[in-house]
C-alpha positions as CSV (number, residue, x, y, z in Angstrom):
1,M,20.0,-0.7,-0.3
2,K,19.8,-4.2,-1.6
3,N,16.3,-5.3,-0.3
4,Q,14.4,-2.2,-1.0
5,I,12.1,-0.4,-3.5
6,T,13.7,2.5,-5.1
7,D,11.0,3.4,-7.5
8,I,7.4,3.1,-7.4
9,V,4.8,3.7,-10.2
10,L,1.2,3.5,-9.8
11,D,-0.5,2.4,-13.0
12,A,-3.7,3.8,-12.1
13,D,-5.5,6.9,-13.5
14,V,-7.9,7.6,-10.6
15,A,-9.6,10.7,-9.3
16,L,-8.7,11.5,-5.8
17,T,-9.8,14.0,-3.2
18,P,-7.0,16.6,-2.2
19,E,-6.8,14.6,1.1
20,W,-6.1,11.3,-0.6
21,S,-3.7,12.8,-3.2
22,T,-1.8,14.0,-0.2
23,E,-1.9,10.7,1.4
24,R,-0.7,8.8,-1.7
25,D,2.1,11.2,-2.3
26,I,3.2,11.0,1.4
27,A,3.2,7.1,1.3
28,L,5.0,7.1,-2.2
29,K,7.8,9.4,-0.6
30,D,8.1,7.5,2.6
31,L,8.3,4.1,0.8
32,T,11.2,5.4,-1.5
33,D,13.0,6.9,1.5
34,E,12.7,3.8,3.7
35,N,11.4,0.2,3.2
36,S,12.2,-3.4,3.4
37,F,11.2,-5.5,0.4
38,A,12.9,-8.8,-0.5
39,L,12.1,-11.5,-2.9
40,P,12.1,-15.0,-1.5
41,D,14.3,-17.9,-2.7
42,R,12.6,-19.7,-5.4
43,N,13.2,-23.6,-5.5
44,G,16.5,-23.1,-3.6
45,A,17.8,-20.4,-6.0
46,A,18.6,-16.9,-4.5
47,P,16.3,-14.2,-6.0
48,P,18.0,-11.4,-8.2
49,P,19.5,-8.7,-6.0
50,G,17.6,-5.5,-5.4
51,P,17.1,-2.8,-5.4
52,Y,13.8,-3.2,-7.1
53,H,11.3,-1.1,-9.0
54,L,7.6,-1.8,-8.2
55,R,4.7,-1.1,-10.5
56,L,1.3,-1.3,-8.9
57,A,-1.7,-1.6,-11.1
58,Q,-5.3,-2.6,-11.1
59,R,-6.4,-5.2,-13.8
60,D,-9.5,-7.1,-14.1
61,R,-10.5,-6.3,-10.2
62,R,-7.1,-7.6,-9.2
63,L,-4.0,-5.8,-7.7
64,V,-1.0,-6.4,-9.8
65,F,2.5,-6.3,-8.3
66,D,5.1,-6.0,-11.2
67,I,8.6,-6.2,-9.7
68,R,11.5,-5.1,-11.9
69,T,15.2,-4.8,-11.4
70,A,16.7,-1.1,-11.1
71,E,17.3,-1.3,-14.7
72,D,13.7,-1.9,-15.1
73,A,13.9,-5.5,-16.4
74,P,11.0,-7.7,-15.3
75,L,11.6,-10.0,-12.4
76,T,8.2,-11.4,-11.4
77,E,4.7,-10.3,-11.3
78,F,1.7,-11.6,-9.2
79,H,-1.9,-10.8,-8.8
80,L,-3.9,-10.3,-5.7
81,S,-7.6,-10.4,-5.4
82,F,-9.1,-7.0,-4.0
83,G,-11.7,-9.1,-2.1
84,P,-9.8,-9.4,1.1
85,F,-9.2,-5.8,1.2
86,A,-12.7,-4.8,0.9
87,E,-13.6,-4.6,4.6
88,P,-10.3,-2.9,5.8
89,V,-10.7,-0.5,2.9
90,R,-14.4,0.3,3.6
91,D,-13.8,0.7,7.3
92,Y,-10.6,3.0,6.6
93,A,-12.7,5.1,4.2
94,Q,-15.4,5.6,6.8
95,I,-13.0,6.5,9.8
96,C,-10.9,8.7,7.6
97,E,-14.0,10.8,6.6
98,S,-14.7,11.1,10.3
99,Y,-11.2,12.1,10.9
100,F,-11.0,14.8,8.1
101,S,-14.5,16.3,9.5
102,A,-13.1,16.1,13.0
103,V,-10.0,18.1,12.1
104,K,-12.3,21.0,11.0
105,N,-14.7,21.0,13.8
106,L,-13.7,19.0,17.1
107,P,-11.4,19.7,20.0
108,P,-7.9,17.9,19.9
109,A,-8.9,15.2,22.4
110,Q,-11.8,13.9,20.2
111,I,-9.6,14.3,17.0
112,E,-7.0,12.1,18.9
113,A,-9.4,9.4,19.7
114,I,-10.6,9.2,16.1
115,D,-7.0,9.1,14.9
116,M,-6.2,6.2,17.2
117,A,-9.2,4.4,15.6
118,R,-8.0,5.2,12.3
119,R,-4.6,3.9,12.9
120,G,-5.9,0.7,14.2
121,I,-7.8,0.2,11.0
122,H,-4.9,1.1,9.0
123,N,-2.8,-1.7,10.8
124,E,-5.5,-4.1,10.1
125,G,-5.3,-3.4,6.4
126,A,-1.6,-3.6,6.4
127,R,-1.7,-7.0,8.2
128,V,-4.2,-8.4,5.6
129,L,-1.8,-7.1,2.9
130,A,1.3,-8.8,4.6
131,E,-0.6,-12.0,4.7
132,R,-1.5,-11.7,1.2
133,L,2.0,-11.2,0.2
134,E,3.5,-14.0,2.4
135,G,5.6,-16.2,0.2
136,K,5.9,-13.6,-2.7
137,V,7.6,-11.0,-1.0
138,A,9.0,-10.2,2.5
139,I,8.1,-6.7,3.8
140,D,8.3,-5.1,7.3
141,R,5.4,-3.5,9.1
142,A,6.2,0.0,8.2
143,T,6.3,-1.0,4.5
144,A,3.2,-2.9,4.7
145,R,1.5,0.1,6.2
146,R,2.6,2.3,3.2
147,L,1.7,-0.2,0.7
148,F,-1.8,-0.5,2.2
149,T,-2.2,3.1,1.8
150,L,-1.5,2.8,-1.9
151,V,-3.8,-0.1,-2.2
152,F,-6.4,1.9,-0.4
153,V,-5.9,4.9,-2.8
154,M,-6.2,2.6,-5.8
155,M,-9.4,0.9,-4.6
156,Q,-11.0,4.1,-3.8
157,G,-10.1,5.8,-7.1
158,A,-11.3,2.8,-9.2
159,G,-14.6,2.5,-7.2
160,L,-13.6,-0.8,-5.8
161,S,-14.3,-0.3,-2.2
C-alpha cells in the first residue's frame, strides 16, 4: 500500500445533481479501494514513502493537488490550469446528459452505443489529466479515469466548464 492514496478530500463546495453526486461518491470509493499513485524522485532523492492523503481543491480557476503523508503532514502541492480540461469536460457533460436521458427512454442497444461514446470521452479526459500530471505524480490508467471524474465534478459544480 506504499504508492497509493488512502484518503481523498475534495475541497470544493459544489452543488451537484443526484447523478453527479453518485458519480463523485463512486469515484472516491473506487480510488480509496484501489489506485496507483507515486511521487517521483526529486533531484536524485527518493520521495517520502506513501501511503498518501490527497486534497483536491479549486483556487483561482486552477486545480490544486495537495499531497500529504498518512499523518497529514504536507509533502508537495502543485497547481494545474483548468484550461486543458475545458473541452473534455464540456464533451463529457454533453454525452452524459444524453446518456442519463437515454437510460430513461431508449432501448438497450442505443443506450450501449451512447455509453461507449461516453467511455471514449472519459478516457480522453483521463489521458489529458495523466499528461498534465507527468513529472509530478505517476498514476495508472484506472487512477487517471477516477481522478478525471473528480476534476469533472469540481469543474461542473464551480461553473468552470
